[in-house]
C-alpha positions as CSV (number, residue, x, y, z in Angstrom):
1,M,0.0,0.0,0.0
2,K,1.3,3.4,-0.9
3,I,1.3,6.0,1.8
4,Q,2.2,9.7,2.1
5,I,4.8,11.0,4.6
6,E,4.8,14.8,5.2
7,I,8.0,16.1,6.8
8,F,9.5,19.5,7.4
9,P,12.6,20.3,5.3
10,E,15.0,20.7,8.2
11,Y,14.1,17.2,9.5
12,Y,14.2,15.8,6.0
13,D,17.7,17.2,5.4
14,R,19.0,15.9,8.7
15,L,17.6,12.4,7.9
16,L,18.9,12.4,4.3
17,S,22.4,13.5,5.4
18,Q,22.8,10.3,7.5
19,I,21.6,7.7,4.9
20,P,24.0,6.2,2.3
21,T,23.4,7.7,-1.1
22,Q,23.4,4.3,-2.8
23,S,20.6,2.9,-0.6
24,T,17.0,2.4,-1.7
25,M,15.9,4.4,1.3
26,Y,17.9,7.4,0.0
27,A,16.2,7.1,-3.4
28,V,12.8,6.9,-1.8
29,L,13.5,10.1,0.2
30,K,15.0,11.9,-2.8
31,N,11.8,11.3,-4.8
32,G,10.0,13.5,-2.3
33,L,8.1,16.5,-3.6
34,I,8.8,19.9,-2.1
35,I,5.7,22.1,-1.8
36,D,5.9,25.7,-0.9
37,H,2.7,26.6,0.9
38,S,3.3,30.3,1.2
39,D,0.6,31.0,-1.5
40,V,-2.0,29.7,1.0
41,G,-0.7,31.5,4.0
42,W,1.7,29.0,5.5
43,Q,5.2,30.2,6.2
44,R,7.0,27.1,5.4
45,K,7.6,24.3,2.8
46,M,6.9,20.7,3.3
47,I,8.4,17.6,1.8
48,Y,5.8,15.0,0.6
49,I,7.1,11.4,0.2
50,L,5.1,8.7,-1.5
51,C,6.3,5.2,-0.6
52,E,5.3,1.7,0.3
53,M,4.3,1.0,3.9
54,E,7.4,-1.2,4.5
55,Q,9.6,1.5,3.2
56,A,8.0,4.0,5.6
57,K,8.6,1.6,8.5
58,S,12.3,1.3,7.5
59,I,12.7,5.0,7.3
60,L,11.0,5.4,10.7
61,Q,13.5,3.0,12.3
62,V,16.4,5.1,11.0
63,A,14.6,8.4,12.0
64,D,14.2,7.0,15.5
65,K,18.0,7.0,15.8
66,I,18.8,10.2,13.9
67,C,15.9,12.7,14.3
68,L,13.0,12.2,16.6
69,P,10.9,15.0,15.2
70,A,11.2,13.4,11.8
71,A,10.2,10.1,13.3
72,A,7.1,11.6,14.7
73,Q,6.1,13.0,11.3
74,I,6.8,9.6,9.6
75,A,4.8,7.8,12.3
76,A,1.9,10.2,11.7
77,G,1.9,9.2,8.0
78,I,2.0,5.5,8.9
79,N,-0.9,6.0,11.4
80,A,-3.0,7.9,8.8
81,A,-2.5,5.1,6.3
82,N,-3.5,2.5,8.9
83,R,-6.8,4.4,9.5
84,S,-7.6,4.3,5.8
85,P,-6.9,0.6,4.8
86,G,-6.5,0.0,1.1
87,R,-6.4,3.6,0.1
88,S,-3.4,5.6,-1.0
89,Q,-2.8,8.7,1.0
90,W,-1.4,10.6,-2.0
């Protein structure tokens, strides 16, 4: 099942800097989409990552060791997907 992870850029950057560039996890994170929400009144950008549930769980395990705020946002994406079984969050 595909799920969507939403993560703040500073957490994304911290996480990405600690993952080997040749890994699948790095590729999944690099495929994220950067959205600037300033046109709707937000003052920040967000990174949106579309991935498989198992990939999200793997990223969460790494984030738990590297960046707890990123881990919280990843867990929120996983939890949202679990509340909507069978439906993509993207």
